[in-house]
TORDO-841539 format. One record per residue: residue in one letter; z, y, x of N, C-alpha, C, O in turn. Coordinates in steps of 0.02 Angstrom, whole numbers, plus 50000, padded with zeros to 5 digits. Layout:
SITE  resn     nw     nv     nu    caw    cav    cau     cw     cv     cu     ow     ov     ou
SITE     A      Z      Y      X      Z      Y      X      Z      Y      X      Z      Y      X
...
END
This chain:
SITE  resn     nw     nv     nu    caw    cav    cau     cw     cv     cu     ow     ov     ou
SITE     X  50000  49941  50042  50000  50000  50000  50000  50062  50045  50034  50064  50096
SITE     X  49962  50112  50025  49960  50175  50063  50017  50221  50042  50050  50210  49991
SITE     X  50027  50272  50081  50076  50323  50065  50053  50362  50003  49993  50373  49995
SITE     X  50099  50383  49961  50080  50424  49903  50048  50490  49927  50064  50515  49981
SITE     X  50004  50517  49886  49970  50580  49902  49994  50633  49853  49990  50624  49793
SITE     X  50019  50688  49880  50040  50745  49839  49979  50785  49819  49948  50816  49862
SITE     X  49960  50784  49756  49899  50817  49734  49902  50893  49742  49849  50925  49745
SITE     X  49961  50922  49744  49967  50994  49754  49960  51013  49828  49954  51072  49844
SITE     X  49961  50964  49873  49960  50978  49945  49895  50957  49979  49888  50969  50039
SITE     X  49848  50927  49943  49786  50906  49976  49744  50967  49995  49747  51019  49961
SITE     X  49707  50961  50049  49664  51015  50072  49598  51013  50033  49559  50966  50041
SITE     X  49586  51064  49994  49523  51068  49956  49473  51111  49995  49493  51160  50027
SITE     X  49410  51092  49992  49358  51129  50028  49300  51144  49982  49286  51106  49936
SITE     X  49268  51201  49994  49210  51220  49954  49146  51214  49994  49147  51206  50055
SITE     X  49090  51218  49960  49024  51217  49990  48993  51285  49981  48977  51303  49924
SITE     X  48984  51324  50035  48955  51391  50028  48884  51391  50000  48860  51443  49979
SITE     X  48852  51333  49999  48784  51329  49971  48784  51325  49895  48732  51332  49863
SITE     X  48843  51312  49865  48846  51310  49792  48829  51378  49763  48847  51429  49792
SITE     X  48794  51379  49707  48774  51444  49677  48835  51480  49648  48884  51449  49631
SITE     X  48831  51546  49644  48885  51585  49613  48901  51558  49543  48856  51539  49506
SITE     X  48964  51556  49527  48986  51528  49463  49003  51455  49467  49033  51428  49420
SITE     X  48985  51423  49522  48999  51351  49531  49030  51338  49600  49022  51283  49627
SITE     X  49064  51386  49627  49094  51379  49694  49165  51353  49689  49213  51388  49707
SITE     X  49172  51292  49666  49236  51260  49662  49253  51228  49729  49210  51218  49771
SITE     X  49316  51213  49738  49338  51178  49798  49364  51110  49777  49397  51103  49725
SITE     X  49350  51059  49817  49368  50991  49799  49398  50953  49858  49390  50972  49916
SITE     X  49433  50899  49841  49457  50851  49890  49449  50782  49860  49476  50768  49806
SITE     X  49411  50740  49893  49402  50670  49870  49463  50629  49890  49489  50637  49945
SITE     X  49487  50587  49844  49550  50552  49856  49543  50477  49869  49589  50447  49898
SITE     X  49488  50446  49849  49482  50373  49854  49502  50345  49921  49545  50301  49924
SITE     X  49473  50370  49973  49486  50343  50040  49558  50355  50061  49590  50311  50089
SITE     X  49584  50415  50048  49653  50430  50069  49704  50389  50031  49760  50380  50053
SITE     X  49684  50364  49972  49728  50320  49934  49718  50247  49952  49754  50203  49928
SITE     X  49669  50233  49995  49655  50165  50014  49613  50127  49963  49610  50066  49965
SITE     X  49582  50164  49917  49543  50132  49864  49473  50114  49888  49444  50151  49927
SITE     X  49448  50058  49864  49379  50039  49880  49334  50041  49818  49273  50044  49825
SITE     X  49364  50038  49758  49324  50039  49697  49345  50095  49649  49316  50102  49596
SITE     X  49394  50134  49669  49420  50187  49627  49409  50254  49662  49426  50261  49721
SITE     X  49383  50302  49626  49374  50368  49654  49423  50416  49622  49452  50401  49570
SITE     X  49430  50472  49652  49472  50525  49624  49455  50589  49660  49442  50588  49720
SITE     X  49457  50644  49625  49442  50708  49655  49489  50760  49628  49501  50764  49567
SITE     X  49517  50801  49672  49555  50860  49652  49505  50917  49651  49472  50930  49701
SITE     X  49501  50953  49595  49458  51011  49589  49501  51073  49586  49550  51075  49549
SITE     X  49483  51124  49624  49517  51188  49621  49465  51240  49601  49412  51245  49633
SITE     X  49480  51277  49549  49430  51323  49522  49465  51388  49499  49524  51387  49483
SITE     X  49428  51442  49498  49453  51504  49470  49426  51512  49400  49384  51473  49379
SITE     X  49451  51560  49365  49426  51573  49297  49352  51588  49295  49319  51574  49245
SITE     X  49326  51615  49348  49255  51634  49349  49209  51577  49368  49148  51583  49362
SITE     X  49237  51523  49392  49196  51466  49414  49193  51413  49359  49240  51405  49320
SITE     X  49139  51376  49358  49129  51323  49309  49119  51257  49345  49093  51255  49401
SITE     X  49140  51204  49314  49124  51138  49340  49056  51119  49313  49040  51136  49256
SITE     X  49016  51084  49352  48950  51065  49328  48954  51021  49266  48998  50978  49260
SITE     X  48909  51032  49219  48903  50989  49160  48876  50923  49183  48821  50921  49213
SITE     X  48911  50869  49171  48891  50805  49200  48916  50747  49157  48956  50757  49111
SITE     X  48893  50689  49173  48918  50628  49142  48915  50572  49193  48882  50577  49245
SITE     X  48950  50518  49177  48953  50460  49221  48911  50404  49191  48919  50388  49132
SITE     X  48867  50375  49230  48826  50319  49206  48862  50253  49208  48853  50211  49164
SITE     X  48902  50243  49259  48930  50176  49269  49005  50172  49257  49032  50117  49250
SITE     X  49039  50227  49255  49112  50226  49248  49134  50276  49195  49099  50324  49180
SITE     X  49192  50264  49167  49223  50314  49125  49254  50367  49170  49260  50357  49230
SITE     X  49272  50422  49141  49301  50476  49180  49367  50497  49149  49373  50502  49088
SITE     X  49417  50509  49191  49483  50529  49169  49498  50597  49199  49485  50608  49258
SITE     X  49526  50641  49159  49544  50708  49182  49619  50718  49169  49644  50705  49115
SITE     X  49653  50741  49221  49724  50759  49214  49731  50830  49239  49715  50843  49297
SITE     X  49753  50875  49197  49759  50946  49215  49826  50957  49249  49879  50943  49221
SITE     X  49824  50984  49310  49885  50999  49347  49908  51071  49335  49968  51084  49331
SITE     X  49860  51117  49328  49876  51187  49321  49818  51222  49286  49760  51201  49294
SITE     X  49832  51273  49249  49779  51311  49215  49765  51284  49146  49800  51240  49120
SITE     X  49712  51310  49116  49693  51292  49047  49618  51284  49041  49585  51325  49009
SITE     X  49589  51233  49072  49516  51225  49068  49493  51209  48997  49531  51180  48957
SITE     X  49432  51228  48982  49401  51210  48918  49352  51153  48932  49307  51160  48972
SITE     X  49362  51098  48898  49319  51040  48906  49265  51043  48852  49280  51053  48793
SITE     X  49203  51035  48873  49148  51039  48825  49108  50974  48827  49095  50946  48880
SITE     X  49089  50951  48769  49042  50896  48763  48988  50919  48715  48992  50975  48689
SITE     X  48938  50878  48701  48884  50901  48658  48905  50923  48588  48869  50960  48555
SITE     X  48964  50901  48564  48984  50915  48496  49041  50965  48488  49049  50994  48435
SITE     X  49081  50976  48540  49141  51017  48531  49167  51043  48597  49146  51022  48651
SITE     X  49214  51090  48591  49252  51116  48648  49326  51104  48635  49349  51112  48578
SITE     X  49362  51085  48686  49433  51071  48680  49471  51106  48736  49452  51099  48794
SITE     X  49524  51142  48719  49565  51174  48770  49615  51123  48797  49640  51081  48760
SITE     X  49628  51128  48862  49678  51086  48894  49731  51131  48923  49721  51191  48929
SITE     X  49787  51102  48941  49841  51139  48973  49874  51093  49024  49861  51033  49025
SITE     X  49918  51121  49067  49950  51079  49117  49984  51018  49087  50014  51021  49033
SITE     X  49979  50964  49122  50008  50899  49104  49973  50866  49045  50001  50821  49014
SITE     X  49912  50888  49028  49873  50853  48976  49822  50809  49010  49803  50819  49068
SITE     X  49799  50760  48974  49752  50712  49000  49700  50696  48948  49714  50697  48888
SITE     X  49639  50681  48971  49587  50659  48925  49540  50613  48963  49540  50610  49024
SITE     X  49500  50577  48925  49452  50531  48955  49386  50537  48919  49383  50556  48860
SITE     X  49332  50523  48955  49266  50522  48923  49233  50455  48941  49242  50429  48996
SITE     X  49195  50430  48894  49159  50368  48907  49097  50383  48948  49081  50441  48960
SITE     X  49062  50332  48969  49002  50342  49009  48943  50356  48963  48947  50344  48902
SITE     X  48890  50381  48991  48826  50396  48957  48819  50470  48942  48869  50506  48935
SITE     X  48757  50494  48937  48744  50564  48926  48779  50592  48864  48796  50651  48863
SITE     X  48789  50553  48814  48820  50578  48752  48891  50602  48766  48917  50643  48728
SITE     X  48922  50578  48818  48992  50595  48833  48997  50647  48888  49050  50654  48918
SITE     X  48944  50682  48902  48945  50731  48957  48999  50783  48947  49013  50803  48891
SITE     X  49030  50804  49003  49082  50855  49000  49067  50910  49050  49030  50902  49098
SITE     X  49097  50967  49036  49091  51024  49082  49157  51058  49085  49164  51108  49121
END
């Protein structure tokens, strides 16, 4: 078993090539957790930045909000989140989130 990872202490990095409005900072967690089939990413964003609208083809996606109040959007609705809330989306384009 690997050492626990403090999600508030991971080093997040951005890509200066990302277009304005999408300059989020991330830290991939799978390897640091010792996972070989499980991924995880910490996203750090400001109010002015957006996460890309996307979906997963092969896996479901789980979101756990640590701080802030992101708005989750899918093709049918928008849902506000708050710290310590969690949600999941199934795979396929119909379940795309932003």
